[in-house]
Backbone bond lengths (Angstrom), bond angles and torsions (degrees), N, CA, C in turn:
res aa  C-N    CA-C-N  psi(-1)  N-CA   C-N-CA  omega(-1)  CA-C   N-CA-C  phi
1 M - - - 1.453 - - 1.522 111.99 -
2 I 1.338 112.34 137.12 1.451 123.47 177.08 1.490 107.94 -112.60
3 S 1.273 121.60 130.83 1.393 129.85 171.67 1.473 116.03 -130.64
4 V 1.344 111.33 118.65 1.557 119.53 -178.55 1.531 100.22 -111.12
5 E 1.366 113.90 121.39 1.400 120.47 -172.22 1.580 111.47 -119.21
6 G 1.383 115.60 98.17 1.486 117.46 178.03 1.419 118.48 53.15
7 V 1.297 118.19 45.20 1.398 128.80 -174.57 1.553 114.95 -81.01
8 T 1.313 116.90 122.22 1.365 125.14 -179.21 1.614 110.25 -121.05
9 Y 1.291 117.26 132.25 1.402 123.00 -177.80 1.468 114.76 -147.26
10 S 1.337 115.63 127.54 1.526 123.36 -175.64 1.595 108.60 -122.65
11 Y 1.344 112.29 135.71 1.487 112.43 171.32 1.577 113.71 -88.54
12 G 1.308 110.94 13.26 1.502 111.21 179.39 1.633 111.09 117.30
13 G 1.283 114.73 153.21 1.484 118.75 178.92 1.522 110.34 57.68
14 D 1.219 116.14 -134.38 1.472 119.20 -172.95 1.612 110.92 -101.56
15 V 1.302 118.42 6.46 1.387 123.60 179.60 1.572 110.32 -81.38
16 V 1.317 116.04 95.86 1.463 119.51 175.25 1.568 109.28 -95.10
17 A 1.294 114.73 112.41 1.493 118.36 -172.12 1.577 107.68 -79.81
18 L 1.437 115.24 -40.84 1.369 122.68 -178.16 1.460 106.32 -127.84
19 D 1.398 116.05 135.07 1.426 116.89 -175.86 1.630 109.97 -129.85
20 G 1.235 113.32 88.08 1.490 118.87 -178.32 1.519 112.43 59.15
21 V 1.325 117.01 51.73 1.481 123.02 179.51 1.547 108.94 -84.82
22 S 1.409 110.07 133.54 1.516 119.09 176.82 1.586 105.28 -127.88
23 L 1.318 112.39 136.59 1.487 116.43 -177.61 1.478 107.97 -156.79
24 E 1.286 113.64 139.05 1.515 121.91 177.79 1.511 107.92 -121.13
25 V 1.336 116.05 125.09 1.476 121.73 178.12 1.468 106.83 -122.87
26 G 1.385 120.04 115.63 1.460 122.92 -179.11 1.556 112.01 -77.24
27 D 1.282 117.97 163.17 1.439 122.08 172.98 1.501 114.94 -60.50
28 S 1.293 117.92 132.78 1.454 125.05 -177.84 1.448 116.51 68.98
29 E 1.363 114.69 28.31 1.470 115.35 176.27 1.576 110.96 -96.14
30 L 1.316 113.53 157.00 1.428 127.13 -178.41 1.474 106.87 -121.48
31 L 1.332 117.75 113.97 1.482 119.22 -178.36 1.500 108.43 -150.55
32 A 1.444 112.19 159.83 1.428 122.54 174.59 1.481 111.56 -114.55
33 I 1.283 115.28 148.56 1.481 125.53 170.77 1.437 108.33 -114.83
34 V 1.400 118.98 118.71 1.412 118.51 -171.97 1.610 105.94 -130.79
35 G 1.283 116.04 165.84 1.418 120.26 -175.17 1.545 112.82 157.32
36 E 1.311 121.56 164.48 1.337 124.34 -176.83 1.602 107.85 -75.21
37 N 1.331 112.56 168.17 1.509 118.08 179.60 1.604 105.74 -61.01
38 G 1.265 117.13 140.97 1.441 127.79 -171.81 1.449 117.84 68.06
39 A 1.311 119.47 22.39 1.521 123.13 179.71 1.471 108.04 -80.38
40 G 1.298 119.96 -19.03 1.512 122.62 -178.84 1.426 115.02 105.28
41 K 1.341 118.40 14.53 1.523 121.95 -175.19 1.505 108.77 -68.46
42 T 1.241 117.56 -49.24 1.533 122.41 -178.55 1.513 112.28 -64.07
43 T 1.264 114.75 -43.39 1.448 122.60 179.51 1.555 107.21 -61.02
44 L 1.310 115.40 -44.47 1.463 114.89 176.11 1.492 117.61 -60.31
45 V 1.358 118.95 -50.52 1.399 120.86 -179.76 1.550 114.33 -63.82
46 K 1.323 115.95 -26.10 1.457 119.84 177.34 1.494 111.96 -69.88
47 H 1.416 115.45 -17.52 1.417 117.36 172.57 1.485 113.33 -80.34
48 L 1.337 116.68 -20.05 1.503 121.59 -175.37 1.546 110.86 -74.23
49 N 1.366 122.39 -25.00 1.370 121.11 169.98 1.529 115.47 -114.10
50 G 1.289 116.58 22.12 1.444 122.45 169.35 1.486 115.20 78.32
51 L 1.411 119.34 8.35 1.416 115.76 177.04 1.499 113.32 -68.90
52 L 1.363 115.56 -26.97 1.406 125.76 168.97 1.487 112.73 -115.98
53 K 1.323 118.70 144.15 1.492 120.35 -179.97 1.576 103.25 -114.86
54 P 1.321 111.85 139.82 1.502 116.31 178.59 1.551 108.84 -62.73
55 Q 1.458 110.92 137.83 1.433 118.01 171.71 1.568 108.50 -79.55
56 K 1.335 113.27 -35.17 1.496 115.96 169.77 1.512 105.94 -136.91
57 G 1.317 114.29 151.76 1.498 119.58 -176.77 1.481 110.31 93.72
58 K 1.400 111.32 -172.61 1.494 122.25 -177.85 1.585 106.67 -136.99
59 V 1.298 110.77 150.95 1.470 121.79 164.09 1.527 110.70 -125.87
60 F 1.285 119.71 128.68 1.424 124.82 175.24 1.502 108.34 -121.50
61 V 1.354 115.97 134.00 1.451 122.79 173.85 1.557 106.91 -126.29
62 G 1.390 110.12 118.54 1.426 112.03 -173.51 1.561 116.49 56.36
63 G 1.259 116.02 32.35 1.493 119.50 -179.87 1.587 112.02 83.04
64 I 1.290 121.67 -3.89 1.307 127.26 -179.13 1.555 112.51 -93.51
65 D 1.313 120.70 122.63 1.477 128.03 179.14 1.533 107.48 -74.82
66 T 1.302 118.08 111.59 1.498 122.36 -175.37 1.469 109.10 -59.78
67 K 1.325 123.30 -24.05 1.514 121.51 -179.02 1.457 108.85 -73.65
68 E 1.426 116.60 -18.92 1.451 118.16 -166.36 1.610 112.02 -107.34
69 T 1.350 111.83 8.99 1.468 118.74 -179.94 1.488 111.58 -136.34
70 T 1.404 113.54 177.55 1.409 118.53 -174.85 1.584 108.80 -95.62
71 V 1.335 118.74 161.43 1.434 123.29 177.68 1.507 107.59 -62.12
72 A 1.347 116.41 -39.65 1.530 121.44 -170.52 1.603 103.75 -68.20
73 R 1.295 122.89 -35.33 1.405 120.55 174.60 1.474 118.56 -64.97
74 I 1.374 111.91 -45.04 1.545 117.57 174.23 1.508 112.84 -65.95
75 A 1.244 117.27 -32.77 1.442 122.02 -179.05 1.493 114.75 -59.38
76 R 1.350 117.39 -25.58 1.435 123.53 -179.93 1.576 105.69 -68.88
77 K 1.162 117.46 -32.40 1.523 123.76 -173.41 1.576 110.53 -96.21
78 V 1.450 115.68 -38.25 1.386 121.19 -173.58 1.526 108.50 -116.98
79 G 1.310 115.61 115.46 1.498 121.06 174.92 1.506 109.10 -99.15
80 L 1.314 117.37 121.77 1.483 122.10 -174.83 1.560 104.77 -110.83
81 V 1.282 116.19 120.76 1.492 119.16 168.91 1.484 113.15 -100.28
82 F 1.414 118.48 116.57 1.405 123.74 -168.16 1.472 112.01 -71.53
83 Q 1.254 116.37 155.31 1.496 122.99 176.84 1.463 108.25 -59.06
84 N 1.403 120.59 -53.55 1.360 125.54 175.24 1.448 117.77 -93.83
85 P 1.384 118.13 109.94 1.447 119.41 -174.43 1.510 116.41 -62.11
86 D 1.360 117.04 -20.26 1.407 116.57 177.66 1.433 112.30 -71.80
87 H 1.309 122.44 -12.84 1.451 125.64 178.30 1.555 110.18 -87.45
88 Q 1.363 116.01 -1.86 1.450 119.58 -173.27 1.468 108.77 -122.68
89 L 1.232 121.86 -36.37 1.509 127.88 -176.00 1.492 112.75 -73.75
90 F 1.327 119.55 143.53 1.483 115.35 176.42 1.615 108.50 -160.52
91 A 1.345 121.16 -12.23 1.435 121.11 -176.16 1.424 115.02 -76.55
92 E 1.352 121.14 165.68 1.446 125.93 -176.94 1.530 112.50 -71.23
93 T 1.379 120.31 -33.95 1.348 122.68 178.98 1.589 110.23 -131.96
94 V 1.375 116.26 169.79 1.333 117.48 177.80 1.509 112.38 -68.58
95 E 1.342 114.30 -42.97 1.568 118.00 175.42 1.505 114.01 -53.75
96 K 1.321 116.90 -44.64 1.430 118.05 179.74 1.534 113.85 -72.53
97 E 1.262 118.89 -21.19 1.487 127.89 175.53 1.536 103.82 -67.39
98 L 1.311 114.74 -51.93 1.527 119.60 -178.17 1.445 111.18 -61.06
99 A 1.330 117.70 -39.16 1.388 122.17 -170.17 1.568 114.49 -83.41
100 F 1.356 114.08 -11.41 1.567 114.96 -168.34 1.502 111.19 -64.84
101 A 1.382 120.05 -53.73 1.391 119.91 -175.81 1.593 115.92 -58.00
102 L 1.328 116.37 -41.13 1.421 123.57 178.91 1.600 106.14 -64.17
103 T 1.295 118.98 -45.07 1.405 119.66 174.61 1.525 115.28 -55.87
104 N 1.380 114.98 -48.97 1.401 125.14 -178.77 1.523 107.10 -62.44
105 F 1.319 122.20 -34.74 1.462 121.93 -177.70 1.580 110.54 -86.65
106 G 1.253 118.52 3.24 1.423 121.63 174.46 1.563 120.87 80.44
107 A 1.436 111.74 24.63 1.334 118.21 176.26 1.503 117.05 -66.90
108 S 1.300 121.20 156.32 1.470 125.86 -175.69 1.587 108.24 -70.44
109 P 1.207 116.58 153.88 1.546 120.62 172.54 1.503 113.51 -52.76
110 E 1.313 116.56 -38.15 1.423 125.74 -178.49 1.584 111.04 -64.98
111 E 1.360 109.60 -50.73 1.445 118.49 176.66 1.584 111.19 -57.86
112 I 1.279 112.69 -50.53 1.513 119.17 -177.97 1.534 107.25 -53.50
113 R 1.303 114.94 -52.07 1.506 118.65 -176.70 1.558 110.32 -58.39
114 S 1.269 114.30 -47.48 1.407 119.47 -176.53 1.524 114.38 -60.53
115 R 1.392 116.23 -47.27 1.419 124.75 -173.02 1.701 102.84 -71.65
116 V 1.308 118.62 -40.69 1.449 120.60 179.58 1.540 114.79 -61.64
117 E 1.315 109.47 -41.18 1.493 116.83 177.79 1.562 109.10 -64.40
118 W 1.269 116.89 -44.85 1.446 121.11 179.75 1.480 111.62 -62.73
119 A 1.360 120.53 -42.88 1.420 121.23 178.12 1.504 114.69 -69.59
120 L 1.346 121.30 -32.53 1.454 128.24 177.91 1.521 106.40 -62.11
121 A 1.357 117.73 -49.80 1.483 126.20 -179.88 1.485 110.49 -61.66
122 E 1.377 114.18 -52.75 1.478 122.56 -168.62 1.507 112.29 -62.69
123 F 1.417 116.77 -32.91 1.504 122.06 179.73 1.564 111.76 -108.91
124 S 1.299 117.83 22.00 1.526 119.58 170.80 1.489 107.29 59.08
125 L 1.212 119.48 40.76 1.475 126.34 -178.90 1.584 120.29 -105.69
126 V 1.346 112.71 -6.45 1.518 120.21 -174.37 1.540 112.48 -49.60
127 K 1.255 116.76 -42.03 1.456 120.22 -174.99 1.571 111.92 -72.06
128 Y 1.307 112.37 -18.00 1.487 116.41 -172.93 1.601 107.28 -105.54
129 R 1.298 122.53 9.78 1.515 125.76 -173.63 1.468 110.67 -54.41
130 D 1.344 118.24 -40.08 1.508 120.30 -178.57 1.536 115.50 -99.78
131 R 1.364 114.28 13.42 1.498 117.70 177.18 1.552 110.14 -91.14
132 S 1.318 117.20 152.32 1.418 116.73 171.43 1.615 104.89 -73.71
133 P 1.347 116.15 138.29 1.355 123.33 -176.71 1.599 110.41 -59.14
134 F 1.405 111.36 -33.32 1.479 117.42 -176.34 1.527 114.57 -68.82
135 T 1.332 117.39 -9.30 1.452 122.68 179.94 1.544 110.48 -94.47
136 L 1.335 115.88 -2.84 1.492 117.66 -176.48 1.545 108.59 -91.86
137 S 1.425 108.49 164.93 1.501 116.97 178.10 1.576 110.71 -66.68
138 G 1.270 116.77 167.46 1.469 120.69 177.54 1.461 113.00 -55.49
139 G 1.364 113.50 -46.73 1.494 113.12 178.28 1.422 116.83 -65.37
140 E 1.320 118.93 -34.18 1.498 127.30 -177.67 1.553 102.07 -70.75
141 K 1.219 124.21 -47.26 1.469 125.14 176.54 1.449 110.95 -53.44
142 K 1.339 117.51 -42.20 1.527 122.78 -179.03 1.504 105.30 -63.80
143 R 1.306 121.28 -45.01 1.517 118.41 179.19 1.550 112.19 -65.73
144 V 1.264 116.87 -30.57 1.496 117.39 179.44 1.591 107.95 -68.81
145 S 1.340 115.22 -44.28 1.458 122.63 -176.38 1.605 106.47 -64.24
146 L 1.295 117.63 -38.94 1.532 123.43 177.52 1.578 105.56 -63.05
147 A 1.338 116.55 -51.25 1.406 119.67 -171.05 1.554 110.26 -68.58
148 S 1.305 117.34 -33.72 1.502 121.77 178.14 1.449 113.82 -58.39
149 V 1.349 114.79 -34.37 1.554 121.98 -176.84 1.685 107.17 -83.91
150 L 1.218 112.42 -50.94 1.532 120.20 -178.88 1.557 108.93 -62.88
151 C 1.268 121.44 -27.13 1.328 129.15 -175.78 1.619 108.80 -59.75
152 Y 1.275 118.84 -42.56 1.396 122.37 -176.72 1.432 115.57 -95.22
153 D 1.421 117.08 8.13 1.407 123.12 163.02 1.533 117.16 61.62
154 P 1.428 121.15 51.17 1.324 120.64 178.45 1.572 113.98 -68.85
155 E 1.295 114.39 163.15 1.522 117.08 177.77 1.560 112.73 -73.49
156 I 1.320 115.72 -35.25 1.473 122.06 178.21 1.484 106.40 -121.03
157 I 1.289 110.69 133.19 1.548 125.69 179.30 1.450 113.24 -116.65
158 V 1.327 117.27 115.55 1.484 124.96 -178.32 1.512 105.93 -114.49
159 L 1.385 116.52 120.72 1.417 121.67 -177.33 1.534 109.51 -121.83
160 D 1.381 116.37 118.33 1.389 121.57 -177.16 1.572 110.21 -98.85
161 E 1.342 115.16 107.81 1.415 125.17 -177.36 1.499 111.63 52.21
162 P 1.367 117.29 60.92 1.466 122.17 -174.72 1.617 113.00 -72.84
163 T 1.304 118.16 -19.66 1.405 116.38 -177.85 1.472 115.14 -91.39
164 T 1.420 122.41 0.25 1.369 123.15 175.25 1.511 115.17 -59.77
165 G 1.324 112.53 125.60 1.484 114.62 -179.91 1.489 115.52 81.66
166 Q 1.268 118.14 1.33 1.476 120.44 176.95 1.480 119.26 -100.65
167 D 1.268 122.26 135.01 1.482 124.68 179.24 1.511 107.35 -71.57
168 N 1.400 111.86 175.35 1.409 120.29 -175.99 1.565 112.82 -63.99
169 L 1.294 112.96 -32.84 1.632 118.50 176.28 1.446 108.54 -61.97
170 Q 1.359 116.47 -51.78 1.403 118.95 -177.13 1.531 113.55 -67.10
171 K 1.247 116.02 -35.59 1.477 120.62 175.33 1.680 109.15 -59.75
172 T 1.282 110.30 -49.33 1.489 115.70 178.37 1.513 110.20 -56.46
173 R 1.315 117.24 -52.25 1.496 120.54 176.76 1.541 115.28 -55.96
174 L 1.353 115.72 -38.66 1.495 124.08 178.52 1.523 106.01 -61.28
175 A 1.344 113.94 -57.83 1.511 118.27 177.43 1.496 112.64 -45.59
176 G 1.345 118.49 -55.31 1.376 123.09 177.29 1.478 116.32 -50.65
177 L 1.384 114.33 -47.66 1.419 120.34 -177.94 1.503 112.63 -66.24
178 L 1.333 117.87 -40.28 1.552 122.70 179.19 1.480 109.19 -65.66
179 T 1.351 116.43 -40.14 1.509 119.04 -179.30 1.517 108.60 -68.72
180 K 1.288 118.99 -39.01 1.431 126.05 176.28 1.557 109.38 -57.24
181 L 1.329 115.88 -52.56 1.417 121.19 -175.43 1.574 111.43 -67.70
182 N 1.296 116.42 -30.98 1.460 123.20 176.29 1.488 108.04 -65.82
183 R 1.350 118.65 -47.34 1.366 122.03 179.41 1.461 117.38 -66.38
184 Q 1.370 111.37 -19.34 1.571 116.17 171.76 1.442 113.17 -83.56
185 G 1.348 116.87 5.87 1.490 119.65 -179.84 1.496 118.29 102.98
186 K 1.353 120.26 1.38 1.398 123.96 -178.79 1.572 112.55 -84.54
187 T 1.259 116.53 135.35 1.479 122.32 171.47 1.520 108.54 -79.29
188 V 1.353 112.51 123.12 1.453 117.87 -176.96 1.675 108.62 -123.42
189 I 1.367 108.93 126.48 1.487 113.94 -176.27 1.554 99.98 -125.45
190 V 1.404 112.80 126.28 1.517 121.40 -179.55 1.519 107.53 -118.07
191 V 1.324 110.58 121.70 1.539 118.44 171.18 1.513 106.18 -97.27
192 T 1.292 115.13 124.81 1.493 119.53 -177.79 1.421 116.75 -162.23
193 H 1.420 115.93 155.44 1.396 122.02 169.83 1.555 112.30 -98.57
194 D 1.277 117.24 -0.05 1.527 127.98 -170.64 1.597 105.71 -88.45
195 I 1.411 110.59 78.01 1.503 115.30 -172.42 1.579 108.97 -65.04
196 E 1.292 116.42 -33.18 1.578 114.46 177.78 1.500 111.97 -61.62
197 F 1.415 114.19 -40.65 1.415 117.49 178.50 1.509 111.91 -60.24
198 V 1.348 113.98 -43.45 1.504 118.27 178.81 1.613 111.76 -66.09
199 A 1.268 115.88 -40.20 1.491 119.42 -178.99 1.459 114.12 -66.05
200 D 1.364 119.17 -23.26 1.465 125.56 -179.61 1.493 115.16 -73.01
201 F 1.384 116.22 -38.05 1.509 114.00 -171.61 1.564 112.16 -149.98
202 I 1.266 120.70 -1.35 1.595 120.11 -177.52 1.575 105.40 -97.69
203 P 1.326 116.61 125.53 1.576 117.24 -172.50 1.552 109.86 -89.02
204 R 1.301 118.03 -23.20 1.460 118.48 -179.45 1.530 112.65 -118.30
205 V 1.370 117.16 135.78 1.434 118.79 -175.81 1.604 109.27 -130.50
206 V 1.297 114.26 128.20 1.463 122.04 174.25 1.556 111.60 -105.93
207 V 1.274 117.92 123.85 1.530 115.52 -178.73 1.498 110.72 -111.16
208 M 1.264 116.67 133.02 1.497 125.45 -175.87 1.486 109.29 -114.92
209 S 1.336 118.11 144.72 1.374 125.57 174.57 1.497 110.43 -152.19
210 R 1.307 118.68 126.46 1.441 123.99 -178.43 1.509 116.86 46.61
211 G 1.311 109.19 44.13 1.558 115.80 172.75 1.461 113.66 82.78
212 K 1.348 120.56 11.07 1.469 124.81 177.77 1.459 110.99 -131.65
213 I 1.349 116.31 156.28 1.444 121.69 173.91 1.547 104.28 -90.09
214 I 1.353 111.95 128.17 1.485 118.67 -176.77 1.517 113.74 -109.88
215 A 1.420 112.50 -14.46 1.477 118.65 176.90 1.406 109.81 -158.24
216 D 1.338 120.52 150.11 1.429 124.64 -179.21 1.588 107.15 -159.72
217 G 1.239 113.92 108.65 1.489 116.15 177.84 1.573 113.42 -174.43
218 K 1.354 115.74 -156.59 1.412 121.83 175.49 1.527 111.56 -64.63
219 A 1.417 112.02 141.49 1.527 111.91 -179.39 1.476 113.41 -60.11
220 E 1.400 117.12 -38.59 1.437 116.78 -174.09 1.581 113.39 -69.65
221 E 1.353 114.53 -12.49 1.419 117.11 173.97 1.462 114.23 -98.58
222 V 1.377 116.45 -45.53 1.424 116.29 179.77 1.489 119.78 -69.21
223 L 1.387 117.21 -33.75 1.482 122.74 177.59 1.535 115.87 -71.88
224 V 1.301 115.31 -12.29 1.499 123.17 178.88 1.568 110.38 -106.52
225 A 1.326 117.75 1.43 1.383 118.22 -179.04 1.591 109.08 -84.65
226 K 1.255 117.17 103.82 1.466 119.08 -171.82 1.433 119.96 -57.59
227 E 1.384 113.59 -37.21 1.470 120.06 -177.54 1.564 110.42 -68.44
228 V 1.436 113.67 -41.42 1.390 119.25 174.28 1.464 116.81 -65.01
229 M 1.214 119.58 -39.03 1.502 123.15 178.93 1.535 108.20 -68.78
230 E 1.277 116.47 -43.81 1.546 120.18 176.54 1.423 117.90 -63.02
231 S 1.395 115.15 -45.73 1.493 121.38 178.58 1.568 112.14 -63.55
232 S 1.260 114.44 -27.92 1.471 118.57 -176.76 1.591 113.93 -97.40
233 S 1.319 110.80 0.36 1.555 119.96 174.01 1.577 106.50 61.60
234 L 1.347 118.21 41.97 1.429 125.00 173.57 1.471 111.46 -109.46
235 L 1.377 114.08 139.52 1.427 118.67 174.21 1.584 106.58 -83.47
236 P 1.374 112.47 126.93 1.483 120.83 -178.29 1.559 112.55 -68.56
237 P 1.300 117.73 162.01 1.588 116.94 170.74 1.530 104.29 -54.97
238 Q 1.349 108.33 148.46 1.483 118.76 179.46 1.562 112.43 -55.03
239 L 1.271 115.91 -32.73 1.458 118.15 -176.08 1.558 110.56 -74.86
240 A 1.358 113.38 -34.50 1.456 118.47 176.99 1.529 106.32 -67.16
241 E 1.272 118.82 -50.27 1.502 118.79 -177.68 1.458 112.36 -55.56
242 L 1.346 115.56 -42.75 1.494 123.23 -179.93 1.544 107.43 -60.32
243 S 1.290 120.70 -38.11 1.413 123.85 -175.42 1.489 114.33 -75.03
244 W 1.319 113.63 -30.07 1.462 118.33 177.34 1.459 109.17 -66.13
245 K 1.385 115.72 -39.19 1.425 116.48 179.75 1.538 111.96 -70.72
246 L 1.355 113.18 -21.92 1.503 115.64 176.41 1.465 112.03 -89.75
247 G 1.340 119.99 -8.67 1.424 123.91 178.17 1.437 111.20 81.45
248 L 1.353 120.72 23.69 1.440 120.29 178.13 1.564 109.32 -93.42
249 K 1.398 116.60 153.54 1.329 120.89 -175.96 1.556 117.59 -93.04
250 H 1.247 116.29 -33.67 1.599 119.08 -178.05 1.540 110.76 -125.51
251 P 1.269 119.61 67.94 1.433 122.21 -173.77 1.583 112.21 -63.04
252 S 1.341 114.28 -43.58 1.548 116.53 -171.89 1.430 112.89 -62.26
253 I 1.316 119.24 -23.57 1.445 119.30 -177.04 1.582 114.91 -111.06
254 K 1.361 111.67 5.31 1.456 115.55 -174.39 1.631 101.60 -136.41
255 L 1.233 117.94 60.84 1.491 120.95 178.68 1.638 110.42 -62.66
256 D 1.330 111.00 -38.40 1.511 111.66 178.59 1.409 112.76 -63.25
257 V 1.264 121.98 -33.93 1.465 123.71 173.75 1.529 115.72 -63.00
258 V 1.308 113.57 -42.93 1.427 117.70 175.91 1.429 112.23 -63.18
259 I 1.346 121.82 -47.85 1.378 124.96 175.24 1.493 115.63 -56.87
260 G 1.260 114.09 -42.88 1.477 118.76 177.69 1.567 113.28 -67.59
261 E 1.382 116.61 -34.25 1.421 119.93 175.68 1.528 112.26 -65.23
262 I 1.383 114.05 -40.71 1.450 121.45 178.20 1.483 110.80 -63.34
263 S 1.320 116.45 -40.96 1.490 117.64 179.39 1.510 112.59 -62.02
264 R 1.430 113.91 -47.68 1.460 117.20 172.16 1.477 118.55 -53.89
265 M 1.299 112.76 -36.83 1.451 115.12 -177.40 1.655 107.81 -73.87
266 L 1.201 113.85 -34.61 1.503 118.08 179.69 1.603 108.64 -69.83
267 E 1.277 118.35 -39.51 1.398 123.85 179.74 1.519 109.33 -64.96
268 A 1.351 112.71 -42.67 1.541 118.63 -177.66 1.585 106.26 -67.57
269 S 1.265 123.94 -39.11 1.309 123.27 179.78 1.464 116.21 -72.59
270 A 1.320 115.16 -16.19 1.479 117.10 -177.95 1.549 110.24 -88.90
271 K 1.326 116.63 -16.66 1.354 121.26 178.40 1.558 114.82 -76.13
C-alpha cells in the first residue's frame, strides 16, 4: 500500500511542484498518472521511493514513512525507471548494468545470472550485452533502464514515460509485460503522455495539473471527461475525440454506437 497524505513540495521561489497532493494506491494495482509537462507527475513519483522528501505531509510505502528511512531501503520495494535513461545508467556494459542492483542486494550468483538472462531476452538486449549502454540509441537505452529495474524484481514498479522512443511492437510487448507483472501481484504505476497506451490496458487513471490531482477514477470514465482532458492539456483517445464531435457521452465503452452514428451520417450525406 502507498499512501500520500497532503504532500506539498516546492523547488524554490514560487514554483510549487506539488500542492497538497493525497493519493492511495492499493497492493497489486495498475494505474497511470497523466498530465501536461510541469503538472508534478515526476515530482510525485520521486516521493514514492524517497528520492524526494515531503516538505509538508507524509508518504508511506508499505507502512514505512519515507522521511524516516533511507532511499536504499525503499528502493528494495520501489523500482523507479527514470524518464531520461542517461540519469540512470552508469555501468560499463549492459550486462553489468542489469546485474548491479541484484549484486548490491546480495543475490546469489545463480539468481543474478538467471534474472539477467531473463531481462536480456525479455527486452531484446541479448546482442547488446557486452556493449556500453551509452553507445546505444535512445530507445535502446530506455529498454536497458527498464530491464535494470525489473531485473531485481521489486514489489512496486514505477515507470516515468516508458514508451518514449519505443516503436509499436515494443509498446505492445511492454504493455503485455506490465499486465503480466500486475497479475503476478506487482503494483505498477505508469507516468505517461501516451494516452492511447493508457486507454488500451490501464484500468485506473490519475490526472494531474499544476501540482494537484484533478481526477482519479476508471480509465473509461476519466479519459472521456472533456473538461478534465482540456484543463490538463491532454489529447484524448481518438475514439473519445470523435465521440465529442458526434455528441455522444460514453464513447470508450460504446464503440458500436459510434460506428452506427458514423454510418448514419454517411448515409445522410449521400442522399
